N, C-alpha and C positions, 0 to 999 in steps of 0.2 A: 642609375637608379629609377629613372622615368620609364624605362622599358622592363621593369620587374612585373611577372604576372601578378594577377590579383587572385588571392586565395580565398575559397569559398568556403563556407560552412560544410561541416562533414556530411550532412543530410542532403546538400544542395548538389553534390557531385555523384550521389548514388543512382543506380538506376531504379526506377520505380518496380515496386512489388508486384508479383503476379500470382495467379493460382492460389493456392492454400496460404501463402504468406499474406497475399492481399486480403484474403478473408479475415485471417488472424488480426491483421492491422486494423481492418474496419471494425472488428468486434471490440478491440481494445479502445479505439476511439469512441465508440458508443458507451463504454464504461466510464469515461472521462466526464468530469463535473467541473466546470469553472468555479462554481460556488464552492465546491469543496476545496479547490486550490486556493481560492482567496482567503478562505477560512484558516487553513494550514500555513499559509503564507504569513497571515497577521500574527498567527500564534508564534511561528519561528521568529519573526521580527521581534516580538515582545520579550521571548526568552532570551534571545541572544543580545538584544538591545542594539539592534543595527536596522537600517532602512534597506529593503531591497531595491537595487537599481537595475532597471532593465527587466527581462523576464525571469520569472521564479526559477526556471529550470537552469538558466543560464547563471543565476545567482549562486545556485547549488552545485553547478557542474564540476568544480574543481574539488569539492569535498570539504574544504576548510570551515564553511559555515556548519556543515552537519557535524564535524568533529567538535567544533565549537559548542554547538547545541547539544551534543552528547556529554561532553565535559561540563556544561551547566547543570543538567539534570543529574549527572553521576560524575562528580569530580574525579579525575585522574583515570577515567574509563578508556581514554584514547591518548596513546603516548603524544608528546610534543610533535608538532608537525610544522613544516614550512610552506608557505606558497610557492608554487612553481608552475610554470607554463608548460612543462613537458607532460604528455598526455599519460604515460605510464605512472608518474607522480601522482597526478590527479586521480587516476583510477585507483591508485593505492590508497589515497586519503578516503575515497568512497567506500573502499573495502574495509578500512580500519573502522569506520563508522559502523558498518554492517555487522561486523565482528562483535563490537562493543554493543550493539542494539540487541544481538542474539544473546550475548552473555548477560545482559541486563533482563532478559526474560521475554522479549519479543519472539513469538512463534516463527519457525523457519517459513512457513506458509505466508506469514505477513511481510516478509522482507521481499524487497525488490532486488533485482540482479544489477550489478554495477553498470552494465550497458543500458539498462532501462533508462538511467538517468544520463550517463555520459553521452550516449548517442540520441537521447531524447525520444526512445522508442516507445516507453510505455508510462506517460506521466500518472495515469490513474493508480498504477501500483506504487509508485513513489509517495503519491498523497496517501494512499493506504497505509503504508509503513510509517509515515510521519504521524498519522492519526492513531494508529496502534501505540506508537511511542508515547504520545499526548495522554491517552487512556491510560496506560500502563504506569506512566510516571506518577501519576496522582494515587494510585493504589499503593505506590512505594514511599510516599511521603513527600514528594515534591510539591512545593506549595507556590509555584509560579502559576501563570495563567493557563486556562484550559478551555478548549473549545469542542473537545471530543465528548461524545456521550459518556456517561459513567460506565466503567467496567463491571459487568455482572459478577456477583459473588457466589460462592458455592452454597447452595441452599438445598440439603437433602430433605426427601419427604419420607416419613415414616407411616406407613399405612398398616392397619390391623388387618388381620386374616379376614375378618368379616367384610371389612371395606374392600378388600381385594376380590373377594367372591362376588360382591354386589357389583363391581366394575366389570365382571365377566358377563353379567346379564344384559348389558346396556349395548345396543347396537348404535354404532356412531353414525352421524349423518353422511359421513364420506362413503359408507358402503352403498348409500343410495336404496332404491326399491327395486324389488325384482317382479311387481306386479307386471304382468303382461310380457314377460320375458319369453323369448323362444328362440330355437334355433333356426327358424325359417329364413332362407337366402343364404345361410352358411354353406359354403363348399368345404372340400376336403382341404383346401389351402387357407382357409379362415375368411 
């Protein structure tokens, strides 16, 4: 037993990204906010009434907490699940949460992809999905804690024809000024 190899975390054995993948990874890292993650972590802890042990992404990684979260907000939205150490079962749990969240009303564009969480590739998208769930849950009557800003409501505007015509005469500041404009210095290529 003493000669068994030490298994490393999946991200520790991967080659570093290069080229466009490195640029995308850098852009995703720039979108990440530790404050937003801490806020979402606190919300999840309060809703599921459990304390996060270790890192937030490791706590969510097997999908059990996410399924419990979804079932707390919308009872019976995720079928009964069992904790498992097998990767495909953990990813299946994450996927069950994502399906339930989409059925609940979360926009597909707000959902993370299973590997974003399982391989810890895009924490900002995971946080964004959970914030969207927090926001939407309160518009659907969930009375638990909330940290996300209130979701906007449909608010149509009805303008009279006179108001519409008056709006056509106003030049917005975004158009700027054309005083002193010329084509001096421009070539055929712009």
